[in-house]
N, C-alpha and C positions, 0 to 999 in steps of 0.2 A: 571592697566588694568587687568581684570580677564579673564581667558579663560574658556569658558563653555565646559564641557566634553560631548560629544555626544556618545550615544551607536552606535556601528556599525549596519548598516541596515542589516537585515536578508533578504535573498532572499525568495520569496514566495514558499511554498511547493505546489506541484501540483500532482494530481493523475496521475499515468503513464498510466492508462487505458482510462480515459475520458478527462483528461486535466484540470479538474476543480480545482480551488485553494482550498487548505485546510486551513481554517481559524484558528486563534489562539483559543485554547480551544476546538477545534473540534477533535474527535477521528479519527485515521487513522491507517492503518496497514502497516508495512514495512517488506518485505520478499524478500530475494535474490536480493536486489537492486531496487525493485519495491515498489512504494507507492500506497495504495488503499484507497479511501474515503469509507464511509459507504455504498454508493450505489454500489460500484464496488467490495466490499469485497467478495461476492460469486464467482464472476468471477476469482478473484485472488486465492481463495481457491480451486476452481475446477481445475485451471491450475496447481497449485503446487501439488495437490494431485492426479493428473491424473495417475501417475505411480502406485498408490495404488488401482486403480479402478478395481473392479471385477463385474462380472455378475453372478447372482445365477444360478447354473447349468453348468457354463462354467469356473469354477475356474481352475487356473493353477494346473496341476498335476505333482507330482515329478517324 
């Protein structure tokens, strides 16, 4: 009797912003424990870079 070896099943990756499944071969971004699909990338980037945000004419002064 032969035993077939099966690969362990991977759990599906999901975008933490919209909840959409990220399919095999599809690009995504992982940052600080969050996953973002292509459609949610800008939201992730804005959130992560919010502390670096400046408004012209209102820059922080030393």
